[in-house]
N, C-alpha and C positions, 0 to 999 in steps of 0.2 A: 578593656580600659578600666583601670582601678578608679573607684569612686573616692572623691575627696571626703574628708571628715564631715564637712558641712552637709554634703549630699547624703551621707550616711545618717546624720542626725535628722535631716528632713524626712528621709524614708522611715526611720524608726518612729518619728513623731506621727507620721501619717498612718503607719501600721497600728500604733497605739490608739489613735483616734478611731480607726475602723473597728478595732477590738471593742472599744468602749461603746461605739454605736451598735455593734452587733449584740453586745451584752444587754444594752438598754432595750433593744427591740425584742430580744428573747424574754426579758423580764416583763415588758409590756404585754407581750403575747400570752405569757403565763397568767398574768392578772386577768386579762380578758377571758381566757379559758376558765379561770377559777370563778369569775362572776357569772359566766354563762352557765357553768355547772350548777352553781348555787341557785340561779334563776330557774333552771330546769327542775331541780329538786323541789324548790318551793312550789312551782306550778304543778308538778306531779303530786305533791302532798295535798295541794288545794283541790285538785280534781278528785283525788281519792276521798277527801273530806266531803265534797259535794255529793259524791256517789253514796257515801255513808248516810248523809242527810236524806237523800232520796230513798235509800233503803229503809230508813226509819219510817218514812211516810208510806212507802209501799207495803211494808210488812205490818205496820201498826194500824193502817186504815184510818177511819174517822176518829178512833180513840187517840191515836198518836197525834193526829192533826189538832184535836181539841186540847191535848196536853201542851203541845208546843205553843198554840195560840194563848193558852192560859198563862204560861210563863212569860211570853212576850208582852201581853197586856199588863201583867203584874209589874213588870219593869217600867212600862210606859206610865202606868198609874202613879207610881212613886215619883217619877220625874215631873209629871204634870202637877201633882200635889205640891211638890217643893216649889215649882214655878209659880203656882197660885199664891202661896204664902209670901214669896219674894215680891211679887207684884202688889199684893195687898199691903205689905209693909211700906213699899215705896209710895203707893197711893195715899195711905194714911199720913205719912210724913209730909208729902207734898200738899195735901189738903190743910194740915195744921199750919204749915209755913205760909200758905196762901191766906189763911184767916189772920195770922199775925200781921202780914204785910198790908192787907186791906184795912184793918183797924188802925194801923199806924198811919197809913196814908189819909184815912178819914179824919184823924185828929189834927192833921196839918193842912186840911182843905183850905182854910182861910189864907194860908200863905202861898198857895199855888197860883201860877199865872193862868190867864184866861184860856190858853191853848190846851190845858189839861182838863178833859171833860169826863163826865160820868161819875165823879167822886161822890156825889150825893147818894149814889146807890151802894156804896161800899159797905155801909153798916148792914144793910139787908143781905147783900151777897155774902158777907162774913158769917151771918147766922146760918144761911143755907149750907155753906161749905163746912161749917163747924158741925152741923147735924150729920152731914155725910161722913165726916171724919170720925164722929162718934160711932156710927154704924160699922165702919171699917175696924175700929178699935174693938168693938164687941165681937165682930166676926173673927178677928185674930185671936182674941182671948179664948173663944170657943174652939178654934182649930188647934191652937197651941196647947190647950189643956187636954185635948182629946188624945187618946192612945196613939202613939206613932205606929205607922205601918211597919211590919217586919220586913227585912230584906227580901227581895224577890228570889224565887228558887234559882239555884245555879243552873247554868246551861253548858253542856259540853260543846266543843267545836262542831260536832255533827248536828246537834240541836240548833246551834246558831245558823248553820247553813240550811237546815230544814225550814227554819223561820224565814230565811231570806227567800227560799223557794216558794213558800206560801205567800209571801208578800208579792212576788212576781206573778203568781197565779191570781191573786186578788186584783192586782192591777190590770191583768189581761181581761178578767171577767168584767171589771168596771168599764174598760175601754170598749169591749165588745157590746156591752149593754148600751152605752151611749151611741155607738155606731148604729145599732139596731133601732134605737129610738129615733135618731135623725132620719134613717132610711124610711121608717114608717111614717114620720111626719111629711117627708117629701112625697111619699106615695099618696097620702091623703090629699095633700095640696094639689097633686097632679090630677087626681080623680075629680076633685071639686072644681078646679078651674079649667079642666080639659087639657089635652095634649097641646103644648105650646106650638107645635108644628102644624097642627091640623084644626085648632079651635077657631081660627079666624080665616075666612075665605073671601076672596074678592073676585067676583065674576065666576066664570065657568072654570072649575078645577084649578083655580089659581089661589093657593093658600099661603098664609104667612103665619 
């Protein structure tokens, strides 16, 4: 039985839709495979870098460890120095603004309602805050006039990962030390107070 033109059009449209669907699925699958391959390559490269970092520590021994620590600490020192300067500047500005606000409020004390208390101490407080602001100003002048720290030594990806491995190692040592300290404290308390299951007995061989 011959198909009508309308039925042919419907069939052609359905086949076209299926082709588009198949093409979309193939394209999506290709993208997934591409991302999976990139992820695999990145993971493989990272594992390789970690291995190189471990090799640096294994081959270099204590000397390599100290060199990596030195570079890491130099980077941390610069960051902490910049943070101190920023915090000191903020503290100085806040103290100076506080002094201005306290003195301004003290000058208008007579016009304040009864509910506002402590204004009589504002002059004295302003003197104390101003002295502290002066100290921060002197500190900043000393730090800012001092020679700036040079940039920290550059680190290769392998050195970065070696530094991370050392950080993990230090964290493990710290945790192990704390566990040992708590265990020793528990042991001493047990010896001093007696075993909690046998230290108190009631009657013949009945202990709690």
